C-alpha positions as CSV (number, residue, x, y, z in Angstrom):
1,X,0.0,-40.8,-1.7
2,X,-0.3,-38.3,1.2
3,X,-3.8,-37.0,2.1
4,X,-4.5,-33.5,0.8
5,X,-3.7,-30.7,3.3
6,X,-4.9,-27.2,3.0
7,X,-4.1,-24.1,5.0
8,X,-4.5,-20.4,4.7
9,X,-1.6,-18.0,5.2
10,X,-2.2,-14.3,6.0
11,X,1.0,-12.1,5.8
12,X,1.9,-8.5,6.1
13,X,4.9,-6.3,6.4
14,X,5.6,-2.6,7.1
15,X,8.3,0.0,7.3
16,X,8.3,3.1,9.4
17,X,10.0,5.4,7.0
18,X,10.2,3.4,3.8
19,X,13.0,2.6,4.0
20,X,13.1,2.6,7.8
21,X,12.8,0.2,10.8
22,X,10.8,-2.7,9.3
23,X,9.1,-5.9,10.3
24,X,6.8,-8.6,9.1
25,X,4.2,-10.9,10.5
26,X,2.4,-14.0,9.2
27,X,-0.2,-16.5,10.6
28,X,-1.1,-19.9,9.3
29,X,-4.8,-20.7,9.7
30,X,-6.8,-23.9,9.6
31,X,-9.6,-23.2,7.1
32,X,-11.8,-25.9,8.6
33,X,-12.1,-24.1,11.9
34,X,-10.6,-20.6,11.4
35,X,-8.1,-21.2,14.2
36,X,-4.5,-20.0,13.9
37,X,-2.0,-22.9,13.7
38,X,1.2,-20.9,13.8
39,X,2.4,-17.3,14.1
40,X,5.7,-15.7,13.1
41,X,7.0,-12.2,13.1
42,X,10.5,-10.6,12.9
43,X,12.1,-7.2,13.1
44,X,14.4,-7.0,10.0
45,X,16.2,-3.7,10.4
46,X,16.0,-1.0,7.8
47,X,14.0,-2.0,4.7
48,X,11.1,-0.8,2.5
49,X,7.5,-1.8,2.8
50,X,7.7,-4.1,-0.2
51,X,10.7,-5.9,1.1
52,X,9.0,-6.4,4.5
53,X,5.8,-7.7,2.8
54,X,7.8,-10.2,0.8
55,X,9.6,-11.3,3.9
56,X,6.2,-11.9,5.6
57,X,5.1,-14.0,2.7
58,X,8.3,-16.1,2.8
59,X,7.9,-16.6,6.5
60,X,4.3,-17.6,6.2
61,X,4.9,-20.1,3.4
62,X,7.8,-21.6,5.4
63,X,5.6,-21.9,8.5
64,X,2.9,-23.6,6.4
65,X,5.4,-26.1,4.9
66,X,6.8,-26.9,8.4
67,X,3.3,-27.7,9.7
68,X,3.0,-30.7,7.3
69,X,6.6,-31.7,6.4
70,X,5.4,-35.0,5.0
71,X,2.6,-33.7,2.8
72,X,4.8,-33.0,-0.2
73,X,2.9,-32.0,-3.3
74,X,-0.4,-32.7,-1.4
75,X,-0.1,-29.4,0.6
76,X,-2.2,-26.6,-0.7
77,X,-1.6,-23.0,0.6
78,X,-4.0,-20.1,0.0
79,X,-2.2,-16.8,0.7
80,X,-4.2,-13.8,1.6
81,X,-2.4,-10.4,1.7
82,X,-3.4,-6.7,1.5
83,X,-0.4,-6.0,-0.7
84,X,-1.7,-5.7,-4.2
85,X,1.9,-5.6,-5.5
86,X,3.0,-8.9,-3.9
87,X,-0.3,-10.7,-4.8
88,X,-0.2,-9.6,-8.5
89,X,3.5,-10.3,-8.9
90,X,3.4,-13.7,-7.3
91,X,0.3,-14.6,-9.3
92,X,2.2,-13.8,-12.5
93,X,-0.1,-11.0,-13.6
94,X,2.5,-8.2,-13.0
95,X,6.1,-8.3,-14.1
96,X,8.7,-8.0,-11.4
97,X,11.0,-5.2,-12.6
98,X,12.6,-3.9,-9.4
99,X,16.0,-5.6,-8.8
100,X,15.4,-5.8,-5.0
101,X,12.0,-7.6,-5.5
102,X,13.3,-10.3,-7.9
103,X,15.3,-12.4,-5.4
104,X,12.5,-12.0,-2.8
105,X,9.9,-13.3,-5.3
106,X,12.2,-16.1,-6.3
107,X,12.7,-17.2,-2.7
108,X,9.0,-17.1,-2.0
109,X,8.3,-19.2,-5.2
110,X,10.9,-21.8,-4.1
111,X,9.4,-22.6,-0.7
112,X,6.6,-24.7,-2.2
113,X,5.8,-25.8,-5.8
114,X,4.0,-23.0,-7.6
115,X,1.0,-25.2,-8.3
116,X,0.5,-25.6,-4.5
117,X,0.0,-21.9,-3.7
118,X,-2.8,-19.6,-4.7
119,X,-3.0,-15.9,-3.9
120,X,-5.8,-13.5,-3.0
121,X,-5.9,-9.8,-2.3
122,X,-7.9,-8.8,0.8
123,X,-8.7,-5.4,2.3
124,X,-6.5,-4.2,5.1
125,X,-9.3,-4.7,7.6
126,X,-9.3,-8.4,6.9
127,X,-5.6,-8.7,7.5
128,X,-5.4,-7.4,11.1
129,X,-3.8,-10.4,12.6
130,X,-0.7,-10.4,10.3
131,X,-0.6,-6.6,10.5
132,X,-0.6,-6.7,14.3
133,X,2.2,-9.2,14.2
134,X,4.3,-7.0,11.9
135,X,3.7,-4.0,14.2
136,X,4.7,-6.0,17.3
137,X,7.9,-6.9,15.5
138,X,8.6,-3.3,14.7
139,X,7.9,-2.2,18.2
140,X,10.3,-4.9,19.4
141,X,13.0,-3.6,17.1
142,X,12.4,-0.1,18.2
143,X,13.1,-1.2,21.8
144,X,16.3,-3.1,20.7
145,X,14.9,-6.6,21.0
146,X,13.3,-9.3,18.8
147,X,9.7,-10.3,18.7
148,X,8.7,-13.2,21.0
149,X,5.6,-15.4,20.3
150,X,4.9,-15.8,24.0
151,X,4.3,-12.0,24.4
152,X,2.1,-11.6,21.3
153,X,-1.5,-10.4,21.6
154,X,-2.0,-10.2,17.8
155,X,-4.7,-12.9,17.9
156,X,-6.9,-10.5,19.8
157,X,-7.0,-8.1,16.8
158,X,-7.8,-10.9,14.3
159,X,-11.2,-10.6,12.5
160,X,-13.6,-13.4,13.2
161,X,-13.0,-16.3,10.9
162,X,-15.4,-19.1,10.1
163,X,-15.1,-22.0,7.6
164,X,-17.5,-20.1,5.2
165,X,-15.1,-17.1,5.0
166,X,-12.1,-19.3,4.1
167,X,-11.3,-21.6,1.2
168,X,-12.7,-25.2,1.6
169,X,-10.5,-27.7,3.3
170,X,-9.6,-31.1,1.9
171,X,-8.2,-33.5,4.5
172,X,-7.5,-33.1,8.2
173,X,-5.6,-30.1,9.4
174,X,-3.1,-32.2,11.4
175,X,-1.9,-31.9,14.9
176,X,-1.9,-28.2,15.7
177,X,0.4,-28.3,18.8
178,X,3.0,-30.5,17.2
179,X,2.7,-28.7,13.9
180,X,3.2,-25.3,15.5
181,X,6.3,-26.5,17.3
182,X,7.7,-27.9,14.0
183,X,6.9,-24.6,12.3
184,X,8.8,-22.6,15.0
185,X,11.8,-24.9,14.7
186,X,11.8,-24.7,10.9
187,X,11.5,-20.9,10.9
188,X,14.4,-20.6,13.3
189,X,16.5,-22.8,10.9
190,X,15.3,-20.9,7.9
191,X,16.2,-17.6,9.4
192,X,19.8,-18.8,9.8
193,X,20.0,-20.1,6.3
194,X,18.4,-16.9,4.9
195,X,20.9,-14.6,6.5
196,X,23.1,-14.5,3.4
197,X,20.2,-13.2,1.3
198,X,18.3,-11.3,4.1
199,X,20.8,-10.2,6.7
200,X,19.4,-8.9,9.9
201,X,21.6,-6.0,10.9
202,X,23.3,-5.8,14.3
203,X,22.5,-2.8,16.4
204,X,24.0,0.3,14.8
205,X,25.0,-1.5,11.5
206,X,23.0,-0.4,8.4
207,X,21.0,-3.1,6.6
208,X,22.9,-3.7,3.3
209,X,20.2,-6.0,1.9
210,X,18.2,-2.9,0.8
211,X,19.7,0.3,-0.5
212,X,19.3,3.1,2.0
213,X,17.7,6.3,0.8
214,X,17.2,9.8,2.1
215,X,14.5,9.8,4.7
216,X,14.6,13.3,6.2
217,X,10.8,12.9,6.0
218,X,9.0,9.5,6.0
219,X,7.8,8.1,2.8
220,X,5.6,5.1,2.0
221,X,6.0,2.1,-0.3
222,X,3.0,-0.5,-0.8
223,X,-0.2,0.8,-1.4
224,X,-2.1,2.4,1.5
225,X,-2.9,-0.1,3.8
226,X,0.3,-1.5,5.2
227,X,1.3,-2.0,8.7
228,X,3.4,1.2,8.9
229,X,0.4,3.5,8.1
230,X,-1.6,2.4,11.1
231,X,1.3,2.3,13.5
232,X,2.8,5.7,12.7
233,X,6.5,6.4,12.6
234,X,8.2,6.3,16.0
235,X,11.1,8.4,17.1
236,X,14.5,7.0,16.3
237,X,16.1,5.2,19.2
238,X,19.5,3.9,20.0
239,X,20.3,0.6,18.3
240,X,17.9,1.2,15.3
241,X,19.8,1.7,12.0
242,X,19.4,5.2,10.5
243,X,19.3,5.7,6.8
244,X,20.6,9.0,5.5
245,X,22.1,11.0,2.7
246,X,25.6,9.7,3.4
247,X,24.7,6.1,2.6
248,X,22.3,6.7,-0.3
249,X,23.2,4.9,-3.5
250,X,22.8,6.4,-7.0
251,X,19.2,5.4,-7.7
252,X,19.0,7.0,-11.1
253,X,16.3,9.5,-12.3
254,X,13.0,9.1,-10.5
255,X,9.5,8.6,-11.9
256,X,8.0,12.1,-11.4
257,X,4.2,12.2,-11.0
258,X,2.8,15.7,-11.5
259,X,-0.7,15.8,-9.9
260,X,-3.1,18.3,-11.5
261,X,-6.5,18.7,-9.9
262,X,-9.3,19.3,-12.5
263,X,-10.7,22.7,-13.0
264,X,-13.9,24.0,-11.3
265,X,-17.4,22.6,-11.9
266,X,-20.6,24.2,-10.8
267,X,-20.3,22.3,-7.6
268,X,-16.8,23.4,-6.7
269,X,-17.4,26.9,-5.4
270,X,-20.3,25.6,-3.2
271,X,-18.0,23.0,-1.7
272,X,-20.4,20.1,-2.4
273,X,-19.4,16.5,-2.2
274,X,-18.6,15.5,-5.8
275,X,-17.3,12.1,-6.3
276,X,-17.5,9.2,-8.7
277,X,-21.1,8.3,-7.6
278,X,-22.7,11.6,-8.5
279,X,-23.8,13.4,-11.6
280,X,-20.3,13.6,-13.3
281,X,-20.4,17.4,-13.9
282,X,-18.6,19.1,-16.7
283,X,-16.2,22.0,-16.2
284,X,-17.7,25.4,-15.7
285,X,-16.6,28.5,-17.7
286,X,-14.2,29.2,-14.8
287,X,-12.9,25.6,-14.9
288,X,-12.3,25.7,-18.6
289,X,-10.3,28.9,-18.2
290,X,-8.3,27.2,-15.4
291,X,-7.6,24.2,-17.7
292,X,-6.3,26.4,-20.4
293,X,-4.0,28.3,-18.1
294,X,-2.7,24.9,-16.8
295,X,-2.2,23.8,-20.4
296,X,-0.1,27.0,-21.1
297,X,2.0,26.4,-18.0
298,X,2.9,22.8,-19.1
299,X,3.5,23.9,-22.7
300,X,6.0,26.4,-21.4
301,X,7.8,23.9,-19.3
302,X,7.9,21.2,-22.0
303,X,8.7,18.5,-19.5
304,X,5.6,16.2,-19.6
305,X,6.1,12.8,-21.3
306,X,2.6,11.3,-20.7
307,X,-0.9,12.3,-19.6
308,X,-3.1,10.0,-17.5
309,X,-6.6,11.0,-16.4
310,X,-9.4,9.9,-14.2
311,X,-12.4,8.7,-16.2
312,X,-14.6,11.4,-14.9
313,X,-15.7,14.1,-17.2
314,X,-14.2,17.1,-15.4
315,X,-10.8,15.5,-15.5
316,X,-11.0,14.3,-19.1
317,X,-11.9,17.8,-20.1
318,X,-8.9,19.3,-18.1
319,X,-6.6,16.7,-19.5
320,X,-7.8,17.3,-23.1
321,X,-6.9,21.0,-22.8
322,X,-3.3,20.1,-21.8
323,X,-3.0,17.3,-24.3
324,X,-4.0,19.6,-27.2
325,X,-1.2,22.1,-26.3
326,X,1.4,19.3,-25.8
327,X,0.4,17.1,-28.7
328,X,0.0,14.1,-26.5
329,X,-2.7,11.5,-26.1
330,X,-4.7,11.0,-22.8
331,X,-4.8,7.6,-21.2
332,X,-7.6,6.8,-18.7
333,X,-6.9,5.0,-15.4
334,X,-9.9,3.9,-13.3
335,X,-7.7,4.0,-10.2
336,X,-7.6,7.8,-10.4
337,X,-11.3,8.4,-10.0
338,X,-12.6,10.3,-7.1
339,X,-14.1,8.7,-4.0
340,X,-17.7,7.5,-4.2
341,X,-19.4,9.6,-1.6
342,X,-22.7,7.5,-1.6
343,X,-25.7,9.4,-0.4
344,X,-23.6,12.5,0.3
345,X,-23.1,13.2,-3.4
346,X,-24.1,16.8,-4.2
347,X,-24.5,17.8,-0.6
348,X,-22.5,20.4,1.4
349,X,-20.7,19.4,4.5
350,X,-23.3,21.2,6.6
351,X,-26.2,19.4,4.9
352,X,-24.5,16.0,5.5
353,X,-24.1,16.9,9.2
354,X,-27.8,17.8,9.4
355,X,-29.0,14.6,7.7
356,X,-26.4,12.0,8.6
357,X,-24.6,13.3,11.8
358,X,-23.6,9.9,13.2
359,X,-22.4,8.6,9.9
360,X,-20.3,11.8,9.3
361,X,-18.8,11.6,12.8
362,X,-17.8,7.9,12.2
363,X,-16.4,8.8,8.8
364,X,-14.2,11.6,10.1
365,X,-12.9,9.2,12.9
366,X,-11.9,6.2,10.8
367,X,-10.5,5.7,7.3
368,X,-12.3,2.4,7.2
369,X,-15.7,3.9,7.4
370,X,-17.6,4.6,4.2
371,X,-20.1,7.4,3.6
372,X,-23.8,6.7,4.0
373,X,-25.4,4.6,1.3
374,X,-22.6,2.4,0.2
375,X,-19.9,4.8,-0.8
376,X,-16.1,4.2,-0.5
377,X,-14.0,4.4,2.6
378,X,-10.7,6.3,2.4
379,X,-8.9,3.0,3.0
380,X,-10.5,1.5,-0.1
381,X,-9.6,4.6,-2.1
382,X,-6.0,4.4,-0.9
383,X,-5.8,0.8,-2.0
384,X,-6.8,1.5,-5.6
385,X,-4.8,4.8,-5.8
386,X,-1.7,3.1,-4.5
387,X,-2.1,0.3,-7.1
388,X,-2.4,2.9,-9.9
389,X,0.6,4.7,-8.6
390,X,2.6,1.4,-8.5
391,X,1.7,0.7,-12.1
392,X,2.7,4.1,-13.3
393,X,6.0,4.2,-11.3
394,X,7.0,0.8,-12.5
395,X,7.2,1.9,-16.1
396,X,8.1,5.6,-15.7
397,X,11.6,5.8,-14.3
398,X,13.3,9.0,-15.6
399,X,10.0,10.3,-17.0
400,X,7.4,12.9,-16.0
401,X,3.8,11.8,-16.0
402,X,0.9,14.2,-15.6
403,X,-2.0,12.7,-13.6
404,X,-5.2,14.7,-14.0
405,X,-7.3,13.6,-11.0
406,X,-9.3,14.7,-7.9
407,X,-8.9,15.9,-4.4
408,X,-8.8,12.6,-2.6
409,X,-6.5,10.7,-5.0
410,X,-4.0,13.6,-4.9
411,X,-4.1,14.0,-1.2
412,X,-3.7,10.2,-0.9
413,X,-0.6,10.2,-3.1
414,X,0.9,13.0,-1.1
415,X,0.0,11.3,2.2
416,X,1.5,8.0,1.1
417,X,4.7,9.7,0.0
418,X,5.1,11.4,3.4
419,X,4.2,8.3,5.3
420,X,1.5,10.4,7.1
421,X,-1.5,8.9,8.9
422,X,-4.9,8.9,7.2
423,X,-6.1,11.9,9.2
424,X,-3.6,14.0,7.2
425,X,-6.2,14.0,4.4
426,X,-8.2,16.5,6.4
427,X,-5.1,18.8,6.9
428,X,-4.2,19.6,3.3
429,X,-5.6,22.4,1.1
430,X,-6.0,21.5,-2.5
431,X,-7.4,24.2,-4.9
432,X,-9.1,23.6,-8.2
433,X,-6.5,23.2,-11.0
434,X,-3.7,23.2,-8.5
435,X,-0.4,21.4,-9.1
436,X,1.5,19.0,-6.8
437,X,4.5,16.9,-7.5
438,X,5.9,13.7,-6.1
439,X,9.1,11.9,-7.2
440,X,9.4,8.2,-6.8
441,X,12.8,6.5,-6.7
442,X,13.9,3.0,-7.6
443,X,14.1,1.8,-3.9
444,X,10.5,2.7,-3.2
445,X,11.4,6.0,-1.5
446,X,9.4,9.2,-2.5
447,X,9.9,12.9,-2.3
448,X,7.2,15.5,-2.2
449,X,8.4,18.4,-4.3
450,X,5.3,20.6,-4.6
451,X,1.9,20.9,-3.1
452,X,-1.1,23.0,-4.1
453,X,0.7,25.4,-6.4
454,X,-1.7,27.8,-8.1
455,X,0.8,30.3,-9.4
456,X,0.0,29.5,-13.0
457,X,-3.6,30.6,-12.4
458,X,-2.7,34.2,-11.4
């Protein structure tokens, strides 16, 4: 019987447009030392974020298998990804409903016996190595070439890894140099064999593996935190396939998310930080009036099929006003709660600047920085908001769902739909009881249809 072998695979993928020019990256790591054993990345033409992430997983598993070709069932692979969708689907906790995801998941499951692979979601900040590989691949595709391992500097972006931060190892990791060479050879062969399922388009030829969709404005796919969000969308260059209206398939009716910000509380007019870590204020008299006017608006439209609310009181009260008029129940989703602003809860922006100037500056400069006192970073909020979005969209095709939530979740959903960078959160106005709308299509594309509409309040 072969000695047990264990490796860690970190994988990522991204799309600059969703669908748009896409790429993936994966690294195989020795958990005994934290050292990378093999890297792989590839530009895959026009695809969605989710497709790119699955492609990264498949490549990482293939590389891990190639490192120890004689290990058989003794090989154990622990996969770490910042894609909640891929981790939950491959772990069997979420159903795979999208027709484009099913063959990808099946191919990933076929690389190694299911009992040999475990999955773990990690924050984006812990997946920098694979993320950088994916971005290098997309940069290469933008320039009309393929990624080359010899030119990669992704390892420089990798977070420090020690044996204590990775799963325990059983058995020696094997010969790294020989194993990496075998991995590269196996990956090259696998790419050729996979072309029938995952064709890499020639320059100027659209990628037919993934349905093209309208992308007059960029749109996201996987929950905040994918490679494309950090890289930004480059200008289209010669040789990079362009998706457009002419090639768009009939994707059916979208899942329409109507985003209603709660009505005013006593803190709203004073512009105080009011998140999920504060006093959980109720609606003010003004806020209750706003909720009633919103309820009348939706009753007149008659288009809402379901109401989902943040667990915080101001949203539950706003949602209840609408639900009473529409005769619907309200379902609570924890993913829709507001950011935890830590020690800043209840303070104005000016007060925060006076008391925590350095922390505020750092927070404004990076989505990975949390407020003083253990609050949530915008990156963390984006992860849970995107997961909530994915759950809703997966079961809401052709339906209109009213989400009653807060400033940050709504701005995040809009930002993700546009494929905009994190700093876009600071460039949107979102009034109390305002309405915004985002439609999500079957291929992962999204369309922002309304932002900060307050006409029903006048």
